[in-house]
C-alpha positions, 0 to 999 in steps of 0.5 A, a space after each residue: 790659458 797656462 799649462 795647467 789648463 788644456 782647452 779646445 777650439 771647435 769651429 763649426 761650419 754647416 749649411 743653413 735651411 734656406 728658410 733660415 735666412 732667406 725666404 723665397 716669396 714666389 706664391 703657388 698658383 693653380 695655372 700651367 705654370 706651377 711646375 716651372 715655378 716649383 722648379 724655379 723655387 727649388 733651384 733658388 733654394 739650392 743656390 742659397 744653400 750652396 752659397 757662402 751666405 748659406 753657411 752657419 759658422 760656430 765657434 766654441 771654446 771648450 775647457 776643464 780642470 782637474 779638481 777633486 770634487 765638482 764643488 771644487 771645480 766650480 768656482 775656478 770654472 767660473 773664474 776662468 769663464 768670467 775672465 774669457 767672457 771679459 777678454 771677448 768683450 775687451 776685443 769687441 766679441 759677443 760671447 756667451 756660455 752655454 748651458 746644458 740644453 744649449 750644448 745638446 743643441 750644439 751636439 744635435 747639430 753636428 750629428 744631424 748636420 745639413 738635415 732638416 731635423 728640428 732639435 726638440 728636448 726638455 729636461 722634463 722628459 727624461 724622468 717619465 720617458 726613461 731616455 737619456 739625454 744621448 737618445 735626442 740627439 743621436 743620429 740614426 746610426 753610426 757606421 766606422 768601417 775604416 779608420 778614416 772614414 765613417 757614416 753618420 745616419 745619411 751622411 759620410 764623412 772623413 777624419 784628419 789629424 795633424 800634430 803641430 808642435 810649435 812655439 806659436 800657432 799662426 791662424 793661416 792654415 785654420 783660416 784656409 780650412 774655414 774659407 772652404 765652402 762646405 760643412 766641417 768641423 775643425 777642433 784644435 785641442 791645445 796644451 800650452 806647456 811650461 817654457 821650462 818643461 819645453 826646453 
């Protein structure tokens, strides 16, 4: 990315639902051990959700261009997207562009992190319902009482901001953040600066 193209790296870690990757195969029976069996299944599902294997890690790159119109921006965006996908392919990394529905699904996952709320949406539903895309992804409520803490639905969170001015970025700090076994979102807003301007 050159200095005319700011971009964002997003790393989203959230706990998957236990049924997503592993299935507890203990059938229910109507006997004197049913309560103990149910308790054991709940404990196993909790352990799976808390384990490192229960964390889904999503990595996204977002970029945009300055243009006079969408028609002028489209060819440049497509060229950048093609270059990115080819670079990832050479590195042996599987990458794919997200369409509008996939982006909405990602936002729904962020707004309903660690909740059992499935994403349900179709473009055909917008016109008859009079709703917008925001109505399908928004949590039940937002609450911002302080500058750092917030509440989103039933989930509480906090935001931290670090500004780094450096000739290069080391990924050690990012790796330390992402190795934590908790639901979190790390966004890196990166603006490369032309060397002459930087000096």
